[in-house]
ChimeraX commands (.cxc) that place a marker at each C-alpha (Angstrom):
marker #1 position -20.33,-10.19,16.75 radius 0.5
marker #1 position -19.25,-9.29,20.27 radius 0.5
marker #1 position -18.97,-13.01,21.04 radius 0.5
marker #1 position -16.47,-13.41,18.19 radius 0.5
marker #1 position -14.32,-10.55,19.36 radius 0.5
marker #1 position -14.88,-11.07,23.08 radius 0.5
marker #1 position -12.76,-12.96,25.58 radius 0.5
marker #1 position -13.94,-16.46,24.60 radius 0.5
marker #1 position -14.70,-15.86,20.91 radius 0.5
marker #1 position -12.97,-17.38,17.93 radius 0.5
marker #1 position -11.17,-14.18,16.99 radius 0.5
marker #1 position -10.07,-13.26,20.51 radius 0.5
marker #1 position -6.53,-14.71,20.18 radius 0.5
marker #1 position -6.06,-12.99,16.84 radius 0.5
marker #1 position -7.26,-9.67,18.21 radius 0.5
marker #1 position -4.98,-10.03,21.24 radius 0.5
marker #1 position -2.00,-10.75,18.99 radius 0.5
marker #1 position -2.82,-7.74,16.80 radius 0.5
marker #1 position -3.02,-5.49,19.87 radius 0.5
marker #1 position 0.29,-6.82,21.19 radius 0.5
marker #1 position 2.02,-6.28,17.84 radius 0.5
marker #1 position 0.68,-2.73,17.73 radius 0.5
marker #1 position 1.89,-2.15,21.27 radius 0.5
marker #1 position 5.37,-3.46,20.44 radius 0.5
marker #1 position 5.59,-1.30,17.33 radius 0.5
marker #1 position 4.52,1.81,19.21 radius 0.5
marker #1 position 6.95,1.15,22.09 radius 0.5
marker #1 position 9.90,0.53,19.79 radius 0.5
marker #1 position 9.14,3.55,17.61 radius 0.5
marker #1 position 8.93,5.82,20.65 radius 0.5
marker #1 position 12.52,4.92,21.54 radius 0.5
marker #1 position 14.04,5.01,18.06 radius 0.5
marker #1 position 15.81,7.96,16.45 radius 0.5
marker #1 position 13.36,10.09,14.51 radius 0.5
marker #1 position 14.83,9.23,11.09 radius 0.5
marker #1 position 14.22,5.50,11.67 radius 0.5
marker #1 position 10.73,5.56,13.23 radius 0.5
marker #1 position 8.65,5.54,10.05 radius 0.5
marker #1 position 10.75,2.73,8.56 radius 0.5
marker #1 position 10.15,0.12,11.28 radius 0.5
marker #1 position 7.15,-2.18,11.36 radius 0.5
marker #1 position 6.45,-5.15,13.60 radius 0.5
marker #1 position 5.30,-7.98,11.37 radius 0.5
marker #1 position 4.51,-10.80,13.77 radius 0.5
marker #1 position 5.57,-13.04,16.60 radius 0.5
marker #1 position 6.39,-16.74,16.39 radius 0.5
marker #1 position 8.46,-19.18,18.41 radius 0.5
marker #1 position 9.96,-16.48,20.62 radius 0.5
marker #1 position 11.00,-14.35,17.64 radius 0.5
marker #1 position 9.52,-10.99,16.82 radius 0.5
marker #1 position 9.59,-10.13,13.11 radius 0.5
marker #1 position 10.72,-6.60,12.34 radius 0.5
marker #1 position 10.13,-5.23,8.87 radius 0.5
marker #1 position 11.75,-2.26,7.25 radius 0.5
marker #1 position 11.43,-0.68,3.84 radius 0.5
marker #1 position 15.14,-0.36,3.00 radius 0.5
marker #1 position 18.28,-2.43,3.34 radius 0.5
marker #1 position 20.10,0.45,5.03 radius 0.5
marker #1 position 17.61,0.34,7.92 radius 0.5
marker #1 position 17.91,-3.43,8.10 radius 0.5
marker #1 position 21.65,-3.05,8.63 radius 0.5
marker #1 position 20.98,-0.47,11.32 radius 0.5
marker #1 position 18.49,-2.84,13.00 radius 0.5
marker #1 position 21.06,-5.64,13.00 radius 0.5
marker #1 position 23.50,-3.50,14.97 radius 0.5
marker #1 position 20.77,-2.30,17.33 radius 0.5
marker #1 position 19.26,-5.72,18.12 radius 0.5
marker #1 position 20.56,-5.97,21.72 radius 0.5
marker #1 position 19.24,-2.50,22.56 radius 0.5
marker #1 position 15.90,-3.17,20.86 radius 0.5
marker #1 position 15.55,-6.42,22.77 radius 0.5
marker #1 position 16.15,-4.57,26.05 radius 0.5
marker #1 position 13.51,-2.02,25.07 radius 0.5
marker #1 position 11.04,-4.76,24.25 radius 0.5
marker #1 position 11.68,-6.56,27.52 radius 0.5
marker #1 position 10.48,-3.41,29.33 radius 0.5
marker #1 position 6.99,-4.60,28.38 radius 0.5
marker #1 position 5.98,-7.64,30.47 radius 0.5
marker #1 position 4.06,-9.15,27.53 radius 0.5
marker #1 position 7.30,-9.42,25.54 radius 0.5
marker #1 position 9.62,-10.88,28.14 radius 0.5
marker #1 position 9.59,-14.18,26.21 radius 0.5
marker #1 position 10.99,-12.60,23.03 radius 0.5
marker #1 position 14.45,-14.04,22.56 radius 0.5
marker #1 position 15.45,-12.59,19.19 radius 0.5
marker #1 position 14.30,-10.89,16.01 radius 0.5
marker #1 position 13.68,-11.96,12.47 radius 0.5
marker #1 position 14.62,-9.01,10.27 radius 0.5
marker #1 position 13.16,-8.55,6.80 radius 0.5
marker #1 position 13.15,-5.92,4.11 radius 0.5
marker #1 position 9.75,-5.33,2.56 radius 0.5
marker #1 position 9.86,-2.27,0.33 radius 0.5
marker #1 position 6.76,-0.15,0.54 radius 0.5
marker #1 position 6.12,1.16,-2.91 radius 0.5
marker #1 position 3.58,3.92,-3.25 radius 0.5
marker #1 position 0.86,3.25,-5.75 radius 0.5
marker #1 position 1.89,4.96,-8.97 radius 0.5
marker #1 position -0.98,6.15,-11.07 radius 0.5
marker #1 position 0.06,6.09,-14.71 radius 0.5
marker #1 position 0.03,9.54,-16.25 radius 0.5
marker #1 position -3.10,10.18,-18.21 radius 0.5
marker #1 position -2.50,10.52,-21.90 radius 0.5
marker #1 position -4.84,13.13,-23.23 radius 0.5
marker #1 position -5.30,12.92,-26.94 radius 0.5
marker #1 position -7.07,15.55,-28.94 radius 0.5
marker #1 position -8.31,15.56,-32.48 radius 0.5
marker #1 position -8.26,18.83,-34.41 radius 0.5
marker #1 position -11.63,20.18,-35.54 radius 0.5
marker #1 position -10.83,19.70,-39.26 radius 0.5
marker #1 position -10.03,16.03,-38.59 radius 0.5
marker #1 position -13.33,15.63,-36.70 radius 0.5
marker #1 position -15.12,17.20,-39.69 radius 0.5
marker #1 position -13.46,14.70,-42.04 radius 0.5
marker #1 position -14.48,11.77,-39.82 radius 0.5
marker #1 position -18.06,13.07,-39.71 radius 0.5
marker #1 position -18.07,13.38,-43.51 radius 0.5
marker #1 position -16.79,9.79,-43.83 radius 0.5
marker #1 position -19.48,8.60,-41.41 radius 0.5
marker #1 position -22.16,10.22,-43.59 radius 0.5
marker #1 position -20.99,8.16,-46.60 radius 0.5
marker #1 position -20.76,4.81,-44.77 radius 0.5
marker #1 position -23.64,2.33,-45.05 radius 0.5
marker #1 position -22.54,-0.17,-42.37 radius 0.5
marker #1 position -24.48,0.96,-39.25 radius 0.5
marker #1 position -21.84,-0.24,-36.76 radius 0.5
marker #1 position -18.96,1.48,-38.55 radius 0.5
marker #1 position -21.06,4.60,-39.08 radius 0.5
marker #1 position -21.89,4.75,-35.36 radius 0.5
marker #1 position -18.26,4.24,-34.38 radius 0.5
marker #1 position -17.10,7.05,-36.67 radius 0.5
marker #1 position -19.80,9.40,-35.37 radius 0.5
marker #1 position -18.85,8.65,-31.76 radius 0.5
marker #1 position -15.19,9.29,-32.57 radius 0.5
marker #1 position -15.99,12.62,-34.23 radius 0.5
marker #1 position -18.25,13.69,-31.34 radius 0.5
marker #1 position -15.54,13.01,-28.77 radius 0.5
marker #1 position -13.08,15.12,-30.69 radius 0.5
marker #1 position -15.56,17.98,-30.90 radius 0.5
marker #1 position -16.28,17.81,-27.13 radius 0.5
marker #1 position -12.56,17.85,-26.32 radius 0.5
marker #1 position -12.06,20.97,-28.42 radius 0.5
marker #1 position -14.96,22.77,-26.72 radius 0.5
marker #1 position -13.50,22.35,-23.21 radius 0.5
marker link #1:1,2 radius 0.2
marker link #1:2,3 radius 0.2
marker link #1:3,4 radius 0.2
marker link #1:4,5 radius 0.2
marker link #1:5,6 radius 0.2
marker link #1:6,7 radius 0.2
marker link #1:7,8 radius 0.2
marker link #1:8,9 radius 0.2
marker link #1:9,10 radius 0.2
marker link #1:10,11 radius 0.2
marker link #1:11,12 radius 0.2
marker link #1:12,13 radius 0.2
marker link #1:13,14 radius 0.2
marker link #1:14,15 radius 0.2
marker link #1:15,16 radius 0.2
marker link #1:16,17 radius 0.2
marker link #1:17,18 radius 0.2
marker link #1:18,19 radius 0.2
marker link #1:19,20 radius 0.2
marker link #1:20,21 radius 0.2
marker link #1:21,22 radius 0.2
marker link #1:22,23 radius 0.2
marker link #1:23,24 radius 0.2
marker link #1:24,25 radius 0.2
marker link #1:25,26 radius 0.2
marker link #1:26,27 radius 0.2
marker link #1:27,28 radius 0.2
marker link #1:28,29 radius 0.2
marker link #1:29,30 radius 0.2
marker link #1:30,31 radius 0.2
marker link #1:31,32 radius 0.2
marker link #1:32,33 radius 0.2
marker link #1:33,34 radius 0.2
marker link #1:34,35 radius 0.2
marker link #1:35,36 radius 0.2
marker link #1:36,37 radius 0.2
marker link #1:37,38 radius 0.2
marker link #1:38,39 radius 0.2
marker link #1:39,40 radius 0.2
marker link #1:40,41 radius 0.2
marker link #1:41,42 radius 0.2
marker link #1:42,43 radius 0.2
marker link #1:43,44 radius 0.2
marker link #1:44,45 radius 0.2
marker link #1:45,46 radius 0.2
marker link #1:46,47 radius 0.2
marker link #1:47,48 radius 0.2
marker link #1:48,49 radius 0.2
marker link #1:49,50 radius 0.2
marker link #1:50,51 radius 0.2
marker link #1:51,52 radius 0.2
marker link #1:52,53 radius 0.2
marker link #1:53,54 radius 0.2
marker link #1:54,55 radius 0.2
marker link #1:55,56 radius 0.2
marker link #1:56,57 radius 0.2
marker link #1:57,58 radius 0.2
marker link #1:58,59 radius 0.2
marker link #1:59,60 radius 0.2
marker link #1:60,61 radius 0.2
marker link #1:61,62 radius 0.2
marker link #1:62,63 radius 0.2
marker link #1:63,64 radius 0.2
marker link #1:64,65 radius 0.2
marker link #1:65,66 radius 0.2
marker link #1:66,67 radius 0.2
marker link #1:67,68 radius 0.2
marker link #1:68,69 radius 0.2
marker link #1:69,70 radius 0.2
marker link #1:70,71 radius 0.2
marker link #1:71,72 radius 0.2
marker link #1:72,73 radius 0.2
marker link #1:73,74 radius 0.2
marker link #1:74,75 radius 0.2
marker link #1:75,76 radius 0.2
marker link #1:76,77 radius 0.2
marker link #1:77,78 radius 0.2
marker link #1:78,79 radius 0.2
marker link #1:79,80 radius 0.2
marker link #1:80,81 radius 0.2
marker link #1:81,82 radius 0.2
marker link #1:82,83 radius 0.2
marker link #1:83,84 radius 0.2
marker link #1:84,85 radius 0.2
marker link #1:85,86 radius 0.2
marker link #1:86,87 radius 0.2
marker link #1:87,88 radius 0.2
marker link #1:88,89 radius 0.2
marker link #1:89,90 radius 0.2
marker link #1:90,91 radius 0.2
marker link #1:91,92 radius 0.2
marker link #1:92,93 radius 0.2
marker link #1:93,94 radius 0.2
marker link #1:94,95 radius 0.2
marker link #1:95,96 radius 0.2
marker link #1:96,97 radius 0.2
marker link #1:97,98 radius 0.2
marker link #1:98,99 radius 0.2
marker link #1:99,100 radius 0.2
marker link #1:100,101 radius 0.2
marker link #1:101,102 radius 0.2
marker link #1:102,103 radius 0.2
marker link #1:103,104 radius 0.2
marker link #1:104,105 radius 0.2
marker link #1:105,106 radius 0.2
marker link #1:106,107 radius 0.2
marker link #1:107,108 radius 0.2
marker link #1:108,109 radius 0.2
marker link #1:109,110 radius 0.2
marker link #1:110,111 radius 0.2
marker link #1:111,112 radius 0.2
marker link #1:112,113 radius 0.2
marker link #1:113,114 radius 0.2
marker link #1:114,115 radius 0.2
marker link #1:115,116 radius 0.2
marker link #1:116,117 radius 0.2
marker link #1:117,118 radius 0.2
marker link #1:118,119 radius 0.2
marker link #1:119,120 radius 0.2
marker link #1:120,121 radius 0.2
marker link #1:121,122 radius 0.2
marker link #1:122,123 radius 0.2
marker link #1:123,124 radius 0.2
marker link #1:124,125 radius 0.2
marker link #1:125,126 radius 0.2
marker link #1:126,127 radius 0.2
marker link #1:127,128 radius 0.2
marker link #1:128,129 radius 0.2
marker link #1:129,130 radius 0.2
marker link #1:130,131 radius 0.2
marker link #1:131,132 radius 0.2
marker link #1:132,133 radius 0.2
marker link #1:133,134 radius 0.2
marker link #1:134,135 radius 0.2
marker link #1:135,136 radius 0.2
marker link #1:136,137 radius 0.2
marker link #1:137,138 radius 0.2
marker link #1:138,139 radius 0.2
marker link #1:139,140 radius 0.2
marker link #1:140,141 radius 0.2
marker link #1:141,142 radius 0.2
marker link #1:142,143 radius 0.2
view
């Protein structure tokens, strides 16, 4: 494993790139206004262009106007002296929305009716399904 991540391993260039991207993101965020910091992400580096991602179009517009200043900030780091420009992209970050749980309850008299129906049914599969349904309703009412 250490050979893969080490200086001559297969993943070494990838790990180096990931560290550099993290370093660029941290450096830029440290010099940005507080309201912008959490909306800027460094997405990658290719052909002399650093990709900057943001979660809203309003911040993308702000980044467009600030490109010369951001480039100067980035050039403070020797590793990024070759960066000539930015590729700016909007990638909305949507929080995972958990659908609201729909709790359904069955009144006790309805559960009693289902149990009575189950007692009169001869088909074992249907009888079992009705009994399970009635038992769930009874457990929900006991909680």
